[in-house]
C-alpha positions as CSV (number, residue, x, y, z in Angstrom):
1,M,20.9,-8.4,-12.2
2,I,20.3,-10.5,-9.1
3,D,19.3,-8.2,-6.2
4,S,17.9,-9.4,-2.9
5,A,18.2,-5.9,-1.4
6,L,21.0,-6.9,1.0
7,S,23.7,-4.4,1.9
8,D,27.2,-4.7,3.3
9,R,28.2,-3.2,6.7
10,A,28.9,0.1,5.0
11,G,25.3,0.2,3.7
12,R,26.3,-0.4,0.1
13,R,23.8,-2.5,-1.8
14,V,25.3,-5.9,-2.9
15,T,24.1,-7.2,-6.3
16,L,25.2,-9.9,-8.7
17,R,25.5,-9.0,-12.3
18,P,26.5,-10.7,-15.5
19,V,30.1,-10.5,-16.5
20,D,30.1,-8.4,-19.7
21,D,32.2,-6.3,-22.0
22,D,32.2,-3.4,-19.5
23,N,33.3,-5.2,-16.4
24,W,35.2,-8.4,-17.2
25,R,38.7,-6.9,-16.9
26,T,37.8,-5.5,-13.4
27,V,36.3,-8.9,-12.4
28,A,39.4,-10.7,-13.7
29,D,41.7,-8.6,-11.5
30,V,39.8,-9.4,-8.3
31,A,42.3,-11.0,-5.9
32,P,41.9,-12.5,-2.4
33,R,44.2,-11.9,0.6
34,D,47.5,-13.7,0.3
35,D,46.5,-16.1,3.2
36,Q,43.5,-17.3,1.2
37,R,45.4,-18.4,-1.9
38,G,45.6,-22.0,-0.7
39,W,41.8,-22.2,-1.0
40,V,40.9,-19.9,-3.9
41,A,42.5,-18.8,-7.1
42,A,45.1,-16.0,-7.0
43,L,42.9,-14.0,-9.4
44,A,39.2,-14.3,-10.4
45,A,40.5,-14.6,-14.0
46,R,40.9,-18.4,-13.4
47,Y,37.2,-18.7,-12.7
48,L,36.2,-16.6,-15.6
49,L,38.2,-18.9,-17.9
50,L,36.6,-21.9,-16.3
51,S,33.1,-20.5,-17.0
52,M,34.1,-19.7,-20.6
53,R,35.5,-23.2,-21.2
54,S,32.8,-25.2,-19.4
55,D,29.1,-25.8,-19.9
56,V,28.6,-26.1,-16.2
57,W,29.5,-22.7,-14.6
58,T,28.2,-19.2,-15.1
59,S,30.3,-16.3,-13.7
60,L,28.8,-13.3,-12.0
61,A,30.3,-10.0,-10.9
62,V,29.7,-9.1,-7.3
63,Y,29.0,-5.4,-6.9
64,A,28.8,-3.1,-3.9
65,D,26.7,-0.2,-5.2
66,E,28.4,0.5,-8.6
67,T,31.8,-1.0,-7.7
68,V,33.0,-4.5,-8.7
69,V,34.2,-6.1,-5.5
70,G,34.2,-9.8,-6.3
71,H,33.3,-12.8,-8.4
72,V,31.1,-15.8,-7.8
73,M,29.9,-18.5,-10.1
74,W,26.9,-20.9,-10.2
75,G,26.0,-24.1,-11.9
76,V,23.5,-26.9,-12.0
77,D,24.6,-30.5,-11.4
78,D,23.2,-33.6,-13.1
79,D,20.9,-34.3,-10.1
80,G,19.4,-30.8,-10.4
81,S,21.2,-29.4,-7.3
82,R,22.4,-25.9,-7.7
83,W,26.1,-25.1,-6.9
84,I,27.8,-21.9,-5.7
85,G,31.5,-21.9,-6.6
86,G,34.5,-19.7,-7.3
87,M,33.7,-16.9,-4.9
88,V,36.5,-14.4,-4.5
89,I,36.0,-11.1,-2.7
90,D,38.8,-8.6,-3.4
91,A,41.2,-8.3,-0.4
92,A,40.5,-4.6,0.0
93,E,36.7,-5.4,0.3
94,Q,36.8,-8.2,2.8
95,D,35.4,-8.2,6.4
96,R,32.7,-5.8,5.3
97,G,29.8,-8.3,4.8
98,V,30.1,-8.4,1.0
99,G,30.7,-12.2,0.8
100,R,27.9,-12.9,3.2
101,A,25.4,-10.8,1.2
102,A,26.7,-12.3,-2.1
103,V,26.2,-15.9,-0.8
104,R,22.7,-15.1,0.7
105,T,21.7,-13.4,-2.6
106,L,22.8,-16.2,-4.9
107,A,21.5,-19.0,-2.6
108,A,18.1,-17.4,-2.4
109,W,18.0,-16.9,-6.2
110,L,19.2,-20.5,-6.9
111,G,16.9,-21.9,-4.3
112,G,13.9,-20.1,-5.8
113,Q,14.3,-21.9,-9.1
114,D,11.9,-24.6,-10.0
115,G,12.1,-28.0,-8.5
116,G,13.1,-27.1,-4.9
117,H,16.6,-28.5,-5.4
118,P,19.3,-28.0,-2.7
119,V,22.0,-25.4,-3.0
120,R,25.5,-26.8,-2.5
121,L,29.0,-25.4,-2.2
122,S,32.3,-26.8,-1.1
123,Y,35.2,-25.5,0.9
124,H,38.6,-26.7,2.1
125,P,38.4,-28.3,5.6
126,D,41.2,-26.0,6.8
127,N,39.3,-22.8,5.8
128,A,37.8,-22.0,9.1
129,S,36.4,-18.6,8.1
130,A,34.5,-20.2,5.2
131,A,33.1,-22.9,7.4
132,R,31.9,-20.3,9.9
133,L,30.3,-18.1,7.2
134,Y,28.5,-21.0,5.4
135,T,27.3,-22.6,8.7
136,S,26.0,-19.2,9.9
137,L,24.0,-19.0,6.6
138,G,22.4,-22.4,7.1
139,F,24.7,-24.6,5.0
140,A,25.2,-28.0,6.6
141,P,28.1,-30.4,5.7
142,T,26.8,-33.5,3.8
143,G,29.7,-35.8,4.6
144,A,30.7,-35.8,0.9
145,M,33.9,-34.5,-0.5
146,E,34.5,-32.8,-3.8
147,D,38.1,-33.1,-4.7
148,D,39.7,-32.1,-1.4
149,E,36.8,-30.0,-0.2
150,L,33.9,-30.6,2.1
151,V,30.4,-30.3,0.5
152,A,27.8,-28.4,2.4
153,E,24.2,-27.9,1.4
154,L,21.3,-25.6,2.1
155,R,18.0,-27.5,1.8
156,P,14.9,-25.7,0.6
157,A,12.5,-24.8,3.3
158,A,9.8,-27.3,3.8
159,P,6.3,-26.1,2.9
160,D,4.2,-24.9,5.8
161,P,1.2,-27.3,6.1
162,A,-0.8,-24.5,7.8
163,R,-0.6,-22.4,4.7
164,P,-3.0,-23.1,1.8
């Protein structure tokens, strides 16, 4: 389990957990709002299949307390950068801070891995809510595109020279 002790606005603890025999069906059924389907898969099942069929991505279930509320996946690129992808928060769970807590939790975990590599993600240029969320979390556009999406990255914090 990946737990950074963050909660959503209702006070539910948001954690990231492996997709396993007990939760995969619930994760697969996670669906975004209809107006988001131009930017994310209609069901998280697509991302689960991508994780199963690829050596790059690992799927995680997003929990609020003990309830599955979403899906997110992560991977490591050839240059060592860490990527966040395939995030879907169930339509009924949106606008509660779950996505924000999930991205913060995963970005902190990925950024804490050895090497100090940047954490990257991508989003469609027309997805204004994603742009606001990621910018507010410190992700900055790199100018690169991945397929038809903008790439943004969160750089590791520079070491403080005043600290031994």
